[in-house]
C-alpha positions in Angstrom: -8.3 19.7 -3.6 -5.6 22.1 -4.5 -3.8 25.1 -3.0 -0.4 26.4 -2.1 2.0 23.8 -1.0 1.1 24.2 2.7 -2.2 26.0 2.4 -5.8 25.1 2.6 -7.0 22.7 -0.1 -9.9 23.8 -2.3 -9.9 21.8 -5.5 -9.1 18.1 -5.7 -6.0 17.7 -7.9 -6.6 14.0 -8.4 -10.2 14.5 -9.6 -9.1 17.4 -11.9 -6.3 15.3 -13.4 -7.0 14.1 -16.9 -7.4 10.3 -16.7 -8.2 7.4 -19.0 -11.9 7.3 -19.8 -13.9 4.4 -18.3 -14.6 3.0 -21.7 -10.8 2.8 -22.5 -9.3 0.8 -19.6 -5.7 0.0 -19.5 -5.3 -3.7 -20.3 -2.5 -5.9 -19.0 0.0 -6.4 -21.8 0.2 -10.0 -23.1 3.9 -9.9 -22.5 3.6 -9.6 -18.8 5.0 -12.6 -16.9 2.8 -12.6 -13.8 5.1 -15.1 -12.0 8.2 -13.0 -12.6 6.3 -9.9 -11.5 5.3 -11.6 -8.2 8.8 -12.9 -7.6 10.3 -9.4 -8.1 7.9 -7.9 -5.6 8.6 -10.7 -3.1 12.4 -10.1 -3.6 11.8 -6.5 -2.7 10.4 -7.5 0.7 12.8 -10.4 1.3 15.8 -8.1 0.7 14.4 -5.8 3.4 14.1 -2.9 1.0 10.7 -2.1 2.6 12.4 -1.8 5.9 10.2 -4.4 7.6 11.8 -7.6 8.9 8.4 -9.3 9.4 7.6 -8.8 5.7 11.0 -10.2 4.9 10.2 -13.4 6.8 6.7 -13.7 5.3 7.9 -13.1 1.8 10.0 -16.3 1.9 6.7 -18.3 2.1 3.7 -16.0 1.5 1.2 -18.8 1.3 2.1 -19.9 4.8 1.2 -16.5 6.1 -2.0 -16.1 4.2 -0.5 -13.5 1.9 -2.1 -13.4 -1.6 -0.5 -11.7 -4.5 -2.7 -10.8 -7.4 -1.7 -9.0 -10.7 -4.5 -6.7 -11.8 -5.6 -3.9 -14.1 -5.9 -0.4 -12.6 -9.7 -0.3 -12.7 -12.1 0.3 -9.8 -14.3 -2.8 -10.5 -11.2 -5.0 -10.7 -9.9 -3.7 -7.3 -13.4 -4.2 -5.8 -13.6 -7.8 -7.0 -10.1 -8.7 -5.7 -10.7 -7.1 -2.3 -14.1 -8.6 -1.9 -12.8 -12.1 -2.7 -9.9 -11.8 -0.4 -12.1 -10.7 2.5 -14.4 -13.7 1.8 -11.5 -16.2 1.6 -10.6 -17.6 5.0 -7.2 -18.6 3.8 -6.2 -15.0 3.0 -5.2 -12.4 5.6 -3.1 -10.1 3.5 -3.6 -9.0 -0.1 -1.1 -7.4 -2.5 -2.7 -6.0 -5.6 0.2 -5.7 -8.1 -0.5 -3.2 -11.0 2.4 -3.4 -13.4 0.9 -1.1 -16.0 1.2 1.8 -13.5 4.7 2.9 -14.4 4.5 6.7 -14.9 3.3 9.5 -12.7 0.3 10.1 -15.0 -0.7 6.5 -14.7 -0.4 6.7 -10.9 -2.8 9.7 -10.9 -5.1 7.6 -13.1 -5.0 4.9 -10.4 -5.8 7.4 -7.7 -8.8 8.4 -9.8 -9.9 4.8 -10.2 -9.6 4.3 -6.4 -12.0 7.2 -5.9 -14.6 5.4 -8.0 -14.2 2.2 -6.0 -17.0 0.7 -3.9 -14.7 -0.9 -1.4 -12.1 1.9 -1.0 -12.4 5.2 0.7 -10.0 8.2 0.7 -9.8 9.2 4.4 -6.5 11.1 4.5 -5.6 14.2 2.4 -2.9 16.1 4.2 -0.1 18.4 3.0 3.4 17.6 4.2 6.3 19.8 3.0 6.1 19.7 -0.8 3.9 16.7 -0.9 0.2 15.8 -0.7 -0.3 12.6 1.5 -3.2 10.4 0.5 -4.5 7.6 2.7 -6.8 5.1 1.1 -8.8 2.6 3.2 -10.5 -0.6 2.2 -13.8 -1.3 3.9 -13.6 -4.6 5.7 -16.9 -5.1 7.6 -17.0 -2.4 10.3 -13.3 -1.7 10.0 -11.0 0.2 7.7 -7.9 -1.4 6.4 -5.0 1.0 5.7 -3.7 0.4 2.2 0.1 0.8 1.7 1.3 1.9 -1.8 4.5 0.9 -3.5 5.9 1.6 -6.9 8.8 2.5 -9.3 8.7 6.2 -8.5 11.7 8.1 -7.3 9.5 10.6 -5.4 8.3 7.9 -3.1 10.1 7.3 0.2 12.8 4.7 -0.4 10.9 2.1 1.6 8.1 2.4 -0.9 10.1 2.1 -4.1 9.4 -1.3 -5.4 9.9 -2.8 -8.9 6.2 -2.6 -9.7 3.2 -0.6 -8.4 1.4 -2.4 -5.6 -1.3 -1.8 -3.1 -1.1 -4.0 0.0 -3.6 -4.4 2.7 -4.8 -6.5 5.6 -8.2 -8.2 5.0 -8.7 -10.0 8.4 -8.7 -8.8 12.0 -5.6 -8.9 14.1 -4.8 -12.3 15.7 -5.2 -12.5 19.4 -1.7 -11.7 20.5 -0.8 -12.0 24.2 1.2 -8.7 23.7 1.1 -6.0 21.1 4.1 -3.8 20.4 2.1 -0.9 19.2 -1.7 -0.5 19.2 -3.4 0.5 16.0 -6.2 3.1 16.1 -9.6 1.8 17.0 -11.4 0.2 14.0 -8.2 0.0 11.9 -6.7 -3.0 10.2 -2.9 -2.7 9.8 -0.3 -4.6 7.9 1.6 -4.9 11.2 -1.2 -7.3 12.3 0.4 -10.1 10.3 0.2 -13.4 12.2 3.8 -14.5 12.8 2.7 -18.0 13.6 4.0 -18.7 17.1 7.3 -16.9 16.8 9.0 -16.6 20.2 8.5 -13.3 22.1 12.3 -12.6 22.1 12.6 -13.2 18.4 9.4 -11.1 17.8 10.9 -8.1 19.7 14.2 -8.5 17.8 12.4 -8.3 14.5 10.4 -5.3 15.7 13.4 -3.3 16.8 15.4 -4.3 13.7 12.5 -3.1 11.5 12.4 0.3 13.2 16.2 0.7 12.9 16.5 -0.5 9.4 13.5 1.7 8.2 15.2 4.8 9.7 18.5 3.9 8.0 16.9 3.5 4.6 14.9 6.8 4.9 17.8 8.7 6.4 15.6 9.9 9.3 12.8 8.7 11.5 9.6 7.8 9.6 7.3 10.8 8.9 3.9 11.3 7.4 5.2 10.5 3.9 6.3 7.0 4.9 3.8 6.4 7.7 1.5 3.4 7.5 -1.6 5.6 7.3 -0.3 7.2 4.1 -0.9 5.2 0.9 0.8 7.7 -1.5 2.7 10.9 -1.1 2.6 12.9 -4.3 4.7 16.0 -5.1 2.6 19.1 -5.5 4.5 19.9 -8.7 3.1 16.7 -10.1 -0.4 17.9 -9.3 0.0 21.3 -10.9 -1.5 21.4 -14.4 
């Protein structure tokens, strides 16, 4: 799928990108400290660098909120196993797949290629926006689709997505039965905003909601657009996709 920066797509630049052969997977380096990696990602949320105050609260005690962090290799079968296990585990509602070996733009494109080979993930959004191609990956959770949010150490990502390590985060359980919802998700969609805030008072909930909107806009320097929207997993510069 490739074309002019704002034109009609014809060839898929992700599929045409040279990637690591299946028989030569990237293996996690023995020197990786998984606990340190997880702590660094949680600090990113706690410090409100993602813009979301709800994530900042949950990151203080992820287990309490059913938030599982898992450090993985960037391979389709590894993603499939991790997603399937999280769906089946009643104690898990949110899954963060942390992929520390994805550190360069080329490795990010390799990850996108791996996701295209996944059994549990679908690419349902491919849309140009300014000088970027926005990609939206969805995990299949029963009859629903879970929007996957991508983070990573890339300066071309929106600031709210620039985390210490590459990460894919998704909701793996239906929304709790809230008495009131601040914003409805599209039909059949699981959304990270569906996080169960465990009986937080309505006034406090509204405060966190409005603070999140304000802080996100402050970090971005403008109101959220397609590049930073929840439905977009990654926004990739067209220059990156040009051979």
